[in-house]
PyMOL Python script that loads the backbone (N, CA, C, O; Angstrom):
from pymol import cmd

cmd.read_pdbstr("""\
ATOM      1  N   MET A   1      28.041  -3.294 244.206  1.00  0.00           N
ATOM      2  CA  MET A   1      26.942  -3.969 244.871  1.00  0.00           C
ATOM      3  C   MET A   1      27.358  -5.367 245.322  1.00  0.00           C
ATOM      4  O   MET A   1      26.835  -5.872 246.315  1.00  0.00           O
ATOM      5  N   LYS A   2      28.282  -5.993 244.613  1.00  0.00           N
ATOM      6  CA  LYS A   2      28.716  -7.336 244.971  1.00  0.00           C
ATOM      7  C   LYS A   2      29.506  -7.344 246.279  1.00  0.00           C
ATOM      8  O   LYS A   2      29.618  -8.388 246.922  1.00  0.00           O
ATOM      9  N   ASP A   3      30.053  -6.199 246.680  1.00  0.00           N
ATOM     10  CA  ASP A   3      30.833  -6.121 247.908  1.00  0.00           C
ATOM     11  C   ASP A   3      29.963  -6.264 249.148  1.00  0.00           C
ATOM     12  O   ASP A   3      30.470  -6.638 250.206  1.00  0.00           O
ATOM     13  N   PHE A   4      28.681  -5.981 249.051  1.00  0.00           N
ATOM     14  CA  PHE A   4      27.794  -5.984 250.198  1.00  0.00           C
ATOM     15  C   PHE A   4      27.128  -7.324 250.459  1.00  0.00           C
ATOM     16  O   PHE A   4      26.369  -7.452 251.419  1.00  0.00           O
ATOM     17  N   VAL A   5      27.389  -8.315 249.638  1.00  0.00           N
ATOM     18  CA  VAL A   5      26.810  -9.632 249.832  1.00  0.00           C
ATOM     19  C   VAL A   5      27.521 -10.297 251.001  1.00  0.00           C
ATOM     20  O   VAL A   5      28.742 -10.459 250.975  1.00  0.00           O
ATOM     21  N   ILE A   6      26.777 -10.678 252.011  1.00  0.00           N
ATOM     22  CA  ILE A   6      27.363 -11.262 253.208  1.00  0.00           C
ATOM     23  C   ILE A   6      27.713 -12.729 252.980  1.00  0.00           C
ATOM     24  O   ILE A   6      28.811 -13.164 253.329  1.00  0.00           O
ATOM     25  N   PHE A   7      26.812 -13.479 252.412  1.00  0.00           N
ATOM     26  CA  PHE A   7      27.044 -14.911 252.232  1.00  0.00           C
ATOM     27  C   PHE A   7      26.478 -15.331 250.895  1.00  0.00           C
ATOM     28  O   PHE A   7      25.310 -15.087 250.593  1.00  0.00           O
ATOM     29  N   ARG A   8      27.306 -15.958 250.108  1.00  0.00           N
ATOM     30  CA  ARG A   8      26.835 -16.492 248.835  1.00  0.00           C
ATOM     31  C   ARG A   8      27.532 -17.823 248.622  1.00  0.00           C
ATOM     32  O   ARG A   8      28.760 -17.900 248.613  1.00  0.00           O
ATOM     33  N   PHE A   9      26.735 -18.869 248.452  1.00  0.00           N
ATOM     34  CA  PHE A   9      27.290 -20.197 248.247  1.00  0.00           C
ATOM     35  C   PHE A   9      27.493 -20.400 246.761  1.00  0.00           C
ATOM     36  O   PHE A   9      26.528 -20.529 246.007  1.00  0.00           O
ATOM     37  N   LYS A  10      28.751 -20.428 246.338  1.00  0.00           N
ATOM     38  CA  LYS A  10      29.053 -20.662 244.931  1.00  0.00           C
ATOM     39  C   LYS A  10      29.712 -22.019 244.791  1.00  0.00           C
ATOM     40  O   LYS A  10      30.679 -22.329 245.486  1.00  0.00           O
ATOM     41  N   SER A  11      29.196 -22.802 243.912  1.00  0.00           N
ATOM     42  CA  SER A  11      29.802 -24.090 243.635  1.00  0.00           C
ATOM     43  C   SER A  11      29.807 -24.305 242.128  1.00  0.00           C
ATOM     44  O   SER A  11      28.771 -24.231 241.468  1.00  0.00           O
ATOM     45  N   LYS A  12      30.974 -24.566 241.609  1.00  0.00           N
ATOM     46  CA  LYS A  12      31.062 -24.808 240.180  1.00  0.00           C
ATOM     47  C   LYS A  12      30.758 -26.256 239.859  1.00  0.00           C
ATOM     48  O   LYS A  12      30.580 -26.618 238.696  1.00  0.00           O
ATOM     49  N   ASN A  13      30.700 -27.090 240.896  1.00  0.00           N
ATOM     50  CA  ASN A  13      30.471 -28.503 240.705  1.00  0.00           C
ATOM     51  C   ASN A  13      29.022 -28.815 241.078  1.00  0.00           C
ATOM     52  O   ASN A  13      28.641 -28.654 242.237  1.00  0.00           O
ATOM     53  N   ARG A  14      28.224 -29.248 240.138  1.00  0.00           N
ATOM     54  CA  ARG A  14      26.810 -29.530 240.400  1.00  0.00           C
ATOM     55  C   ARG A  14      26.630 -30.747 241.312  1.00  0.00           C
ATOM     56  O   ARG A  14      25.604 -30.866 241.983  1.00  0.00           O
ATOM     57  N   LYS A  15      27.606 -31.643 241.343  1.00  0.00           N
ATOM     58  CA  LYS A  15      27.508 -32.798 242.233  1.00  0.00           C
ATOM     59  C   LYS A  15      27.552 -32.359 243.683  1.00  0.00           C
ATOM     60  O   LYS A  15      26.858 -32.926 244.526  1.00  0.00           O
ATOM     61  N   THR A  16      28.359 -31.357 243.979  1.00  0.00           N
ATOM     62  CA  THR A  16      28.439 -30.845 245.343  1.00  0.00           C
ATOM     63  C   THR A  16      27.099 -30.258 245.763  1.00  0.00           C
ATOM     64  O   THR A  16      26.636 -30.511 246.875  1.00  0.00           O
ATOM     65  N   MET A  17      26.473 -29.479 244.890  1.00  0.00           N
ATOM     66  CA  MET A  17      25.161 -28.899 245.199  1.00  0.00           C
ATOM     67  C   MET A  17      24.125 -29.989 245.403  1.00  0.00           C
ATOM     68  O   MET A  17      23.275 -29.877 246.287  1.00  0.00           O
ATOM     69  N   GLY A  18      24.183 -31.038 244.601  1.00  0.00           N
ATOM     70  CA  GLY A  18      23.248 -32.151 244.750  1.00  0.00           C
ATOM     71  C   GLY A  18      23.429 -32.862 246.079  1.00  0.00           C
ATOM     72  O   GLY A  18      22.452 -33.268 246.708  1.00  0.00           O
ATOM     73  N   LYS A  19      24.676 -33.016 246.509  1.00  0.00           N
ATOM     74  CA  LYS A  19      24.947 -33.661 247.798  1.00  0.00           C
ATOM     75  C   LYS A  19      24.459 -32.807 248.957  1.00  0.00           C
ATOM     76  O   LYS A  19      23.922 -33.326 249.935  1.00  0.00           O
ATOM     77  N   VAL A  20      24.647 -31.493 248.846  1.00  0.00           N
ATOM     78  CA  VAL A  20      24.181 -30.594 249.903  1.00  0.00           C
ATOM     79  C   VAL A  20      22.660 -30.636 249.994  1.00  0.00           C
ATOM     80  O   VAL A  20      22.104 -30.718 251.089  1.00  0.00           O
ATOM     81  N   ASN A  21      21.991 -30.580 248.854  1.00  0.00           N
ATOM     82  CA  ASN A  21      20.528 -30.644 248.854  1.00  0.00           C
ATOM     83  C   ASN A  21      20.029 -31.969 249.404  1.00  0.00           C
ATOM     84  O   ASN A  21      19.051 -31.999 250.152  1.00  0.00           O
ATOM     85  N   ALA A  22      20.687 -33.066 249.045  1.00  0.00           N
ATOM     86  CA  ALA A  22      20.277 -34.380 249.545  1.00  0.00           C
ATOM     87  C   ALA A  22      20.487 -34.467 251.055  1.00  0.00           C
ATOM     88  O   ALA A  22      19.654 -35.034 251.763  1.00  0.00           O
ATOM     89  N   MET A  23      21.579 -33.916 251.551  1.00  0.00           N
ATOM     90  CA  MET A  23      21.833 -33.934 252.987  1.00  0.00           C
ATOM     91  C   MET A  23      20.780 -33.100 253.735  1.00  0.00           C
ATOM     92  O   MET A  23      20.260 -33.535 254.762  1.00  0.00           O
ATOM     93  N   LEU A  24      20.473 -31.913 253.222  1.00  0.00           N
ATOM     94  CA  LEU A  24      19.439 -31.087 253.861  1.00  0.00           C
ATOM     95  C   LEU A  24      18.081 -31.782 253.842  1.00  0.00           C
ATOM     96  O   LEU A  24      17.320 -31.693 254.805  1.00  0.00           O
ATOM     97  N   ARG A  25      17.782 -32.463 252.758  1.00  0.00           N
ATOM     98  CA  ARG A  25      16.518 -33.187 252.656  1.00  0.00           C
ATOM     99  C   ARG A  25      16.455 -34.320 253.690  1.00  0.00           C
ATOM    100  O   ARG A  25      15.417 -34.541 254.314  1.00  0.00           O
ATOM    101  N   ARG A  26      17.581 -35.038 253.866  1.00  0.00           N
ATOM    102  CA  ARG A  26      17.619 -36.119 254.863  1.00  0.00           C
ATOM    103  C   ARG A  26      17.482 -35.590 256.283  1.00  0.00           C
ATOM    104  O   ARG A  26      16.797 -36.194 257.109  1.00  0.00           O
ATOM    105  N   VAL A  27      18.128 -34.470 256.569  1.00  0.00           N
ATOM    106  CA  VAL A  27      18.018 -33.872 257.903  1.00  0.00           C
ATOM    107  C   VAL A  27      16.581 -33.430 258.164  1.00  0.00           C
ATOM    108  O   VAL A  27      16.054 -33.654 259.253  1.00  0.00           O
ATOM    109  N   TYR A  28      15.944 -32.806 257.173  1.00  0.00           N
ATOM    110  CA  TYR A  28      14.550 -32.386 257.330  1.00  0.00           C
ATOM    111  C   TYR A  28      13.649 -33.587 257.596  1.00  0.00           C
ATOM    112  O   TYR A  28      12.820 -33.543 258.504  1.00  0.00           O
ATOM    113  N   HIS A  29      13.796 -34.641 256.831  1.00  0.00           N
ATOM    114  CA  HIS A  29      12.959 -35.830 257.016  1.00  0.00           C
ATOM    115  C   HIS A  29      13.212 -36.494 258.368  1.00  0.00           C
ATOM    116  O   HIS A  29      12.284 -37.024 258.980  1.00  0.00           O
ATOM    117  N   LEU A  30      14.454 -36.470 258.838  1.00  0.00           N
ATOM    118  CA  LEU A  30      14.765 -37.024 260.147  1.00  0.00           C
ATOM    119  C   LEU A  30      13.966 -36.310 261.234  1.00  0.00           C
ATOM    120  O   LEU A  30      13.322 -36.956 262.060  1.00  0.00           O
ATOM    121  N   TYR A  31      14.006 -34.980 261.233  1.00  0.00           N
ATOM    122  CA  TYR A  31      13.278 -34.219 262.250  1.00  0.00           C
ATOM    123  C   TYR A  31      11.770 -34.316 262.057  1.00  0.00           C
ATOM    124  O   TYR A  31      11.033 -34.432 263.036  1.00  0.00           O
ATOM    125  N   ALA A  32      11.297 -34.272 260.817  1.00  0.00           N
ATOM    126  CA  ALA A  32       9.855 -34.357 260.564  1.00  0.00           C
ATOM    127  C   ALA A  32       9.304 -35.698 261.034  1.00  0.00           C
ATOM    128  O   ALA A  32       8.252 -35.739 261.673  1.00  0.00           O
ATOM    129  N   ASP A  33       9.987 -36.784 260.733  1.00  0.00           N
ATOM    130  CA  ASP A  33       9.535 -38.102 261.186  1.00  0.00           C
ATOM    131  C   ASP A  33       9.608 -38.218 262.701  1.00  0.00           C
ATOM    132  O   ASP A  33       8.739 -38.827 263.324  1.00  0.00           O
ATOM    133  N   GLY A  34      10.643 -37.635 263.294  1.00  0.00           N
ATOM    134  CA  GLY A  34      10.772 -37.688 264.749  1.00  0.00           C
ATOM    135  C   GLY A  34       9.642 -36.972 265.444  1.00  0.00           C
ATOM    136  O   GLY A  34       9.090 -37.489 266.416  1.00  0.00           O
ATOM    137  N   PHE A  35       9.277 -35.774 264.964  1.00  0.00           N
ATOM    138  CA  PHE A  35       8.176 -35.038 265.585  1.00  0.00           C
ATOM    139  C   PHE A  35       6.833 -35.698 265.311  1.00  0.00           C
ATOM    140  O   PHE A  35       5.922 -35.625 266.136  1.00  0.00           O
ATOM    141  N   ARG A  36       6.708 -36.334 264.169  1.00  0.00           N
ATOM    142  CA  ARG A  36       5.442 -36.990 263.825  1.00  0.00           C
ATOM    143  C   ARG A  36       5.195 -38.215 264.711  1.00  0.00           C
ATOM    144  O   ARG A  36       4.045 -38.512 265.036  1.00  0.00           O
ATOM    145  N   GLN A  37       6.243 -38.925 265.104  1.00  0.00           N
ATOM    146  CA  GLN A  37       6.090 -40.158 265.870  1.00  0.00           C
ATOM    147  C   GLN A  37       6.203 -39.943 267.381  1.00  0.00           C
ATOM    148  O   GLN A  37       6.212 -40.912 268.139  1.00  0.00           O
ATOM    149  N   MET A  38       6.288 -38.700 267.824  1.00  0.00           N
ATOM    150  CA  MET A  38       6.413 -38.412 269.251  1.00  0.00           C
ATOM    151  C   MET A  38       5.132 -38.747 269.993  1.00  0.00           C
ATOM    152  O   MET A  38       4.038 -38.554 269.462  1.00  0.00           O
ATOM    153  N   THR A  39       5.254 -39.244 271.207  1.00  0.00           N
ATOM    154  CA  THR A  39       4.079 -39.425 272.062  1.00  0.00           C
ATOM    155  C   THR A  39       4.260 -38.606 273.341  1.00  0.00           C
ATOM    156  O   THR A  39       3.484 -37.684 273.592  1.00  0.00           O
ATOM    157  N   LEU A  40       5.249 -38.919 274.135  1.00  0.00           N
ATOM    158  CA  LEU A  40       5.509 -38.170 275.357  1.00  0.00           C
ATOM    159  C   LEU A  40       6.049 -36.786 275.033  1.00  0.00           C
ATOM    160  O   LEU A  40       5.803 -35.836 275.776  1.00  0.00           O
ATOM    161  N   GLY A  41       6.768 -36.665 273.957  1.00  0.00           N
ATOM    162  CA  GLY A  41       7.364 -35.396 273.579  1.00  0.00           C
ATOM    163  C   GLY A  41       6.343 -34.314 273.316  1.00  0.00           C
ATOM    164  O   GLY A  41       6.615 -33.140 273.564  1.00  0.00           O
ATOM    165  N   ARG A  42       5.168 -34.682 272.817  1.00  0.00           N
ATOM    166  CA  ARG A  42       4.127 -33.681 272.562  1.00  0.00           C
ATOM    167  C   ARG A  42       3.668 -33.024 273.851  1.00  0.00           C
ATOM    168  O   ARG A  42       3.437 -31.816 273.893  1.00  0.00           O
ATOM    169  N   VAL A  43       3.537 -33.812 274.889  1.00  0.00           N
ATOM    170  CA  VAL A  43       3.147 -33.257 276.188  1.00  0.00           C
ATOM    171  C   VAL A  43       4.249 -32.334 276.699  1.00  0.00           C
ATOM    172  O   VAL A  43       3.964 -31.253 277.214  1.00  0.00           O
ATOM    173  N   LEU A  44       5.485 -32.748 276.561  1.00  0.00           N
ATOM    174  CA  LEU A  44       6.593 -31.923 277.023  1.00  0.00           C
ATOM    175  C   LEU A  44       6.696 -30.623 276.231  1.00  0.00           C
ATOM    176  O   LEU A  44       6.948 -29.563 276.805  1.00  0.00           O
ATOM    177  N   TRP A  45       6.502 -30.700 274.919  1.00  0.00           N
ATOM    178  CA  TRP A  45       6.528 -29.480 274.115  1.00  0.00           C
ATOM    179  C   TRP A  45       5.385 -28.553 274.485  1.00  0.00           C
ATOM    180  O   TRP A  45       5.561 -27.335 274.499  1.00  0.00           O
ATOM    181  N   SER A  46       4.221 -29.104 274.786  1.00  0.00           N
ATOM    182  CA  SER A  46       3.098 -28.242 275.181  1.00  0.00           C
ATOM    183  C   SER A  46       3.393 -27.557 276.513  1.00  0.00           C
ATOM    184  O   SER A  46       3.038 -26.392 276.696  1.00  0.00           O
ATOM    185  N   VAL A  47       4.036 -28.259 277.445  1.00  0.00           N
ATOM    186  CA  VAL A  47       4.420 -27.638 278.719  1.00  0.00           C
ATOM    187  C   VAL A  47       5.431 -26.522 278.471  1.00  0.00           C
ATOM    188  O   VAL A  47       5.335 -25.456 279.080  1.00  0.00           O
ATOM    189  N   ILE A  48       6.385 -26.751 277.595  1.00  0.00           N
ATOM    190  CA  ILE A  48       7.384 -25.719 277.274  1.00  0.00           C
ATOM    191  C   ILE A  48       6.715 -24.497 276.668  1.00  0.00           C
ATOM    192  O   ILE A  48       7.053 -23.370 277.031  1.00  0.00           O
ATOM    193  N   ILE A  49       5.779 -24.695 275.760  1.00  0.00           N
ATOM    194  CA  ILE A  49       5.098 -23.566 275.117  1.00  0.00           C
ATOM    195  C   ILE A  49       4.275 -22.781 276.125  1.00  0.00           C
ATOM    196  O   ILE A  49       4.272 -21.550 276.091  1.00  0.00           O
ATOM    197  N   VAL A  50       3.576 -23.473 277.023  1.00  0.00           N
ATOM    198  CA  VAL A  50       2.797 -22.773 278.053  1.00  0.00           C
ATOM    199  C   VAL A  50       3.720 -21.962 278.956  1.00  0.00           C
ATOM    200  O   VAL A  50       3.397 -20.827 279.306  1.00  0.00           O
ATOM    201  N   LYS A  51       4.858 -22.524 279.335  1.00  0.00           N
ATOM    202  CA  LYS A  51       5.806 -21.799 280.181  1.00  0.00           C
ATOM    203  C   LYS A  51       6.346 -20.570 279.473  1.00  0.00           C
ATOM    204  O   LYS A  51       6.497 -19.523 280.103  1.00  0.00           O
ATOM    205  N   LEU A  52       6.641 -20.663 278.185  1.00  0.00           N
ATOM    206  CA  LEU A  52       7.131 -19.508 277.443  1.00  0.00           C
ATOM    207  C   LEU A  52       6.076 -18.419 277.342  1.00  0.00           C
ATOM    208  O   LEU A  52       6.396 -17.234 277.434  1.00  0.00           O
ATOM    209  N   ILE A  53       4.825 -18.808 277.154  1.00  0.00           N
ATOM    210  CA  ILE A  53       3.744 -17.825 277.109  1.00  0.00           C
ATOM    211  C   ILE A  53       3.633 -17.106 278.449  1.00  0.00           C
ATOM    212  O   ILE A  53       3.447 -15.890 278.495  1.00  0.00           O
ATOM    213  N   ILE A  54       3.747 -17.854 279.526  1.00  0.00           N
ATOM    214  CA  ILE A  54       3.681 -17.241 280.848  1.00  0.00           C
ATOM    215  C   ILE A  54       4.870 -16.304 281.061  1.00  0.00           C
ATOM    216  O   ILE A  54       4.696 -15.180 281.532  1.00  0.00           O
ATOM    217  N   ILE A  55       6.058 -16.754 280.721  1.00  0.00           N
ATOM    218  CA  ILE A  55       7.252 -15.946 280.945  1.00  0.00           C
ATOM    219  C   ILE A  55       7.205 -14.656 280.128  1.00  0.00           C
ATOM    220  O   ILE A  55       7.382 -13.569 280.678  1.00  0.00           O
ATOM    221  N   PHE A  56       6.972 -14.767 278.835  1.00  0.00           N
ATOM    222  CA  PHE A  56       7.055 -13.592 277.974  1.00  0.00           C
ATOM    223  C   PHE A  56       5.761 -12.790 277.927  1.00  0.00           C
ATOM    224  O   PHE A  56       5.800 -11.600 277.615  1.00  0.00           O
ATOM    225  N   GLY A  57       4.648 -13.381 278.217  1.00  0.00           N
ATOM    226  CA  GLY A  57       3.391 -12.656 278.161  1.00  0.00           C
ATOM    227  C   GLY A  57       2.982 -12.042 279.473  1.00  0.00           C
ATOM    228  O   GLY A  57       2.750 -10.835 279.551  1.00  0.00           O
ATOM    229  N   VAL A  58       2.892 -12.844 280.494  1.00  0.00           N
ATOM    230  CA  VAL A  58       2.358 -12.380 281.766  1.00  0.00           C
ATOM    231  C   VAL A  58       3.406 -11.606 282.563  1.00  0.00           C
ATOM    232  O   VAL A  58       3.118 -10.511 283.046  1.00  0.00           O
ATOM    233  N   LEU A  59       4.597 -12.142 282.707  1.00  0.00           N
ATOM    234  CA  LEU A  59       5.615 -11.484 283.513  1.00  0.00           C
ATOM    235  C   LEU A  59       6.067 -10.160 282.912  1.00  0.00           C
ATOM    236  O   LEU A  59       6.487  -9.262 283.642  1.00  0.00           O
ATOM    237  N   LYS A  60       5.986 -10.028 281.586  1.00  0.00           N
ATOM    238  CA  LYS A  60       6.349  -8.777 280.945  1.00  0.00           C
ATOM    239  C   LYS A  60       5.438  -7.654 281.407  1.00  0.00           C
ATOM    240  O   LYS A  60       5.886  -6.519 281.566  1.00  0.00           O
ATOM    241  N   LEU A  61       4.187  -7.953 281.621  1.00  0.00           N
ATOM    242  CA  LEU A  61       3.240  -6.928 282.064  1.00  0.00           C
ATOM    243  C   LEU A  61       3.596  -6.389 283.440  1.00  0.00           C
ATOM    244  O   LEU A  61       3.416  -5.198 283.697  1.00  0.00           O
ATOM    245  N   PHE A  62       4.096  -7.236 284.328  1.00  0.00           N
ATOM    246  CA  PHE A  62       4.366  -6.821 285.693  1.00  0.00           C
ATOM    247  C   PHE A  62       5.755  -6.227 285.893  1.00  0.00           C
ATOM    248  O   PHE A  62       5.909  -5.291 286.677  1.00  0.00           O
ATOM    249  N   PHE A  63       6.753  -6.737 285.217  1.00  0.00           N
ATOM    250  CA  PHE A  63       8.125  -6.332 285.481  1.00  0.00           C
ATOM    251  C   PHE A  63       8.731  -5.381 284.455  1.00  0.00           C
ATOM    252  O   PHE A  63       9.791  -4.810 284.710  1.00  0.00           O
ATOM    253  N   PHE A  64       8.094  -5.195 283.313  1.00  0.00           N
ATOM    254  CA  PHE A  64       8.632  -4.324 282.276  1.00  0.00           C
ATOM    255  C   PHE A  64       7.567  -3.340 281.814  1.00  0.00           C
ATOM    256  O   PHE A  64       6.946  -3.543 280.771  1.00  0.00           O
ATOM    257  N   PRO A  65       7.352  -2.274 282.582  1.00  0.00           N
ATOM    258  CA  PRO A  65       6.337  -1.291 282.174  1.00  0.00           C
ATOM    259  C   PRO A  65       6.810  -0.510 280.942  1.00  0.00           C
ATOM    260  O   PRO A  65       8.004  -0.468 280.646  1.00  0.00           O
ATOM    261  N   ASP A  66       5.881   0.093 280.245  1.00  0.00           N
ATOM    262  CA  ASP A  66       6.195   0.865 279.047  1.00  0.00           C
ATOM    263  C   ASP A  66       6.661   2.253 279.462  1.00  0.00           C
ATOM    264  O   ASP A  66       5.865   3.188 279.547  1.00  0.00           O
ATOM    265  N   PHE A  67       7.944   2.377 279.715  1.00  0.00           N
ATOM    266  CA  PHE A  67       8.554   3.605 280.220  1.00  0.00           C
ATOM    267  C   PHE A  67       8.433   4.735 279.217  1.00  0.00           C
ATOM    268  O   PHE A  67       8.194   5.879 279.604  1.00  0.00           O
ATOM    269  N   LEU A  68       8.593   4.440 277.942  1.00  0.00           N
ATOM    270  CA  LEU A  68       8.615   5.468 276.912  1.00  0.00           C
ATOM    271  C   LEU A  68       7.258   6.149 276.769  1.00  0.00           C
ATOM    272  O   LEU A  68       7.199   7.370 276.623  1.00  0.00           O
ATOM    273  N   SER A  69       6.185   5.401 276.808  1.00  0.00           N
ATOM    274  CA  SER A  69       4.861   6.009 276.656  1.00  0.00           C
ATOM    275  C   SER A  69       4.471   6.830 277.886  1.00  0.00           C
ATOM    276  O   SER A  69       3.633   7.726 277.785  1.00  0.00           O
ATOM    277  N   GLN A  70       5.066   6.536 279.041  1.00  0.00           N
ATOM    278  CA  GLN A  70       4.757   7.286 280.252  1.00  0.00           C
ATOM    279  C   GLN A  70       5.503   8.612 280.316  1.00  0.00           C
ATOM    280  O   GLN A  70       5.007   9.565 280.919  1.00  0.00           O
ATOM    281  N   HIS A  71       6.687   8.694 279.705  1.00  0.00           N
ATOM    282  CA  HIS A  71       7.532   9.875 279.862  1.00  0.00           C
ATOM    283  C   HIS A  71       7.693  10.708 278.598  1.00  0.00           C
ATOM    284  O   HIS A  71       8.224  11.816 278.673  1.00  0.00           O
ATOM    285  N   ALA A  72       7.262  10.228 277.458  1.00  0.00           N
ATOM    286  CA  ALA A  72       7.407  10.978 276.209  1.00  0.00           C
ATOM    287  C   ALA A  72       6.033  11.237 275.607  1.00  0.00           C
ATOM    288  O   ALA A  72       5.102  10.446 275.757  1.00  0.00           O
ATOM    289  N   GLU A  73       5.942  12.367 274.925  1.00  0.00           N
ATOM    290  CA  GLU A  73       4.693  12.700 274.252  1.00  0.00           C
ATOM    291  C   GLU A  73       4.543  11.872 272.986  1.00  0.00           C
ATOM    292  O   GLU A  73       5.521  11.370 272.434  1.00  0.00           O
ATOM    293  N   LYS A  74       3.324  11.743 272.545  1.00  0.00           N
ATOM    294  CA  LYS A  74       3.041  10.966 271.336  1.00  0.00           C
ATOM    295  C   LYS A  74       3.701  11.638 270.136  1.00  0.00           C
ATOM    296  O   LYS A  74       3.467  12.819 269.881  1.00  0.00           O
ATOM    297  N   GLY A  75       4.512  10.902 269.405  1.00  0.00           N
ATOM    298  CA  GLY A  75       5.200  11.412 268.226  1.00  0.00           C
ATOM    299  C   GLY A  75       6.550  12.034 268.531  1.00  0.00           C
ATOM    300  O   GLY A  75       7.289  12.363 267.603  1.00  0.00           O
ATOM    301  N   GLN A  76       6.896  12.206 269.794  1.00  0.00           N
ATOM    302  CA  GLN A  76       8.168  12.820 270.181  1.00  0.00           C
ATOM    303  C   GLN A  76       9.082  11.829 270.898  1.00  0.00           C
ATOM    304  O   GLN A  76       9.995  12.232 271.619  1.00  0.00           O
ATOM    305  N   GLU A  77       8.841  10.556 270.702  1.00  0.00           N
ATOM    306  CA  GLU A  77       9.622   9.535 271.391  1.00  0.00           C
ATOM    307  C   GLU A  77      11.095   9.591 271.004  1.00  0.00           C
ATOM    308  O   GLU A  77      11.966   9.393 271.851  1.00  0.00           O
ATOM    309  N   HIS A  78      11.375   9.854 269.747  1.00  0.00           N
ATOM    310  CA  HIS A  78      12.764   9.874 269.297  1.00  0.00           C
ATOM    311  C   HIS A  78      13.555  10.999 269.962  1.00  0.00           C
ATOM    312  O   HIS A  78      14.733  10.826 270.273  1.00  0.00           O
ATOM    313  N   GLU A  79      12.918  12.150 270.182  1.00  0.00           N
ATOM    314  CA  GLU A  79      13.604  13.247 270.868  1.00  0.00           C
ATOM    315  C   GLU A  79      13.875  12.898 272.330  1.00  0.00           C
ATOM    316  O   GLU A  79      14.938  13.220 272.861  1.00  0.00           O
ATOM    317  N   PHE A  80      12.923  12.243 272.974  1.00  0.00           N
ATOM    318  CA  PHE A  80      13.108  11.851 274.373  1.00  0.00           C
ATOM    319  C   PHE A  80      14.267  10.869 274.501  1.00  0.00           C
ATOM    320  O   PHE A  80      15.102  11.000 275.397  1.00  0.00           O
ATOM    321  N   VAL A  81      14.317   9.896 273.614  1.00  0.00           N
ATOM    322  CA  VAL A  81      15.399   8.903 273.655  1.00  0.00           C
ATOM    323  C   VAL A  81      16.741   9.577 273.402  1.00  0.00           C
ATOM    324  O   VAL A  81      17.723   9.270 274.077  1.00  0.00           O
ATOM    325  N   GLY A  82      16.795  10.486 272.441  1.00  0.00           N
ATOM    326  CA  GLY A  82      18.034  11.202 272.159  1.00  0.00           C
ATOM    327  C   GLY A  82      18.513  12.011 273.346  1.00  0.00           C
ATOM    328  O   GLY A  82      19.700  11.991 273.673  1.00  0.00           O
ATOM    329  N   GLN A  83      17.600  12.727 273.998  1.00  0.00           N
ATOM    330  CA  GLN A  83      17.970  13.522 275.168  1.00  0.00           C
ATOM    331  C   GLN A  83      18.443  12.642 276.317  1.00  0.00           C
ATOM    332  O   GLN A  83      19.399  12.991 277.008  1.00  0.00           O
ATOM    333  N   GLU A  84      17.797  11.523 276.525  1.00  0.00           N
ATOM    334  CA  GLU A  84      18.206  10.613 277.590  1.00  0.00           C
ATOM    335  C   GLU A  84      19.598  10.038 277.323  1.00  0.00           C
ATOM    336  O   GLU A  84      20.400   9.901 278.247  1.00  0.00           O
ATOM    337  N   LEU A  85      19.884   9.706 276.075  1.00  0.00           N
ATOM    338  CA  LEU A  85      21.206   9.177 275.738  1.00  0.00           C
ATOM    339  C   LEU A  85      22.288  10.242 275.939  1.00  0.00           C
ATOM    340  O   LEU A  85      23.384   9.938 276.410  1.00  0.00           O
ATOM    341  N   ILE A  86      21.979  11.475 275.584  1.00  0.00           N
ATOM    342  CA  ILE A  86      22.959  12.542 275.760  1.00  0.00           C
ATOM    343  C   ILE A  86      23.201  12.804 277.258  1.00  0.00           C
ATOM    344  O   ILE A  86      24.346  12.990 277.672  1.00  0.00           O
ATOM    345  N   GLN A  87      22.148  12.818 278.058  1.00  0.00           N
ATOM    346  CA  GLN A  87      22.282  13.093 279.477  1.00  0.00           C
ATOM    347  C   GLN A  87      23.010  11.965 280.208  1.00  0.00           C
ATOM    348  O   GLN A  87      23.749  12.225 281.157  1.00  0.00           O
ATOM    349  N   ARG A  88      22.820  10.759 279.795  1.00  0.00           N
ATOM    350  CA  ARG A  88      23.418   9.620 280.496  1.00  0.00           C
ATOM    351  C   ARG A  88      24.818   9.276 279.980  1.00  0.00           C
ATOM    352  O   ARG A  88      25.478   8.395 280.533  1.00  0.00           O
ATOM    353  N   ALA A  89      25.268   9.946 278.950  1.00  0.00           N
ATOM    354  CA  ALA A  89      26.597   9.654 278.404  1.00  0.00           C
ATOM    355  C   ALA A  89      27.667  10.106 279.395  1.00  0.00           C
ATOM    356  O   ALA A  89      27.522  11.152 280.026  1.00  0.00           O
ATOM    357  N   PRO A  90      28.728   9.335 279.536  1.00  0.00           N
ATOM    358  CA  PRO A  90      29.784   9.722 280.494  1.00  0.00           C
ATOM    359  C   PRO A  90      30.587  10.915 280.031  1.00  0.00           C
ATOM    360  O   PRO A  90      31.503  11.351 280.729  1.00  0.00           O
TER     361      PRO A  90
END
""", "prot")
cmd.dss("prot")
cmd.show_as("cartoon", "prot")
cmd.util.cbc("prot")
cmd.orient("prot")
């Protein structure tokens, strides 16, 4: 089971762990204070969020129709996808 662990931070030195935690805490406070004191940035972030909603919400409806529900029966989607992959394979 230990072979399947992708990332594990092991440190035998507790001072190193303390320094890492302190650095992460400082980085978090830097960003938190920066966002808290923003004035113009809030307007810019709101514009960015509105644009993302438009891009991913509205444009998806027009340019990305639900092809699978139009061509496959309910509950048989996996068979339709499998057949399409087999037919389109070189």
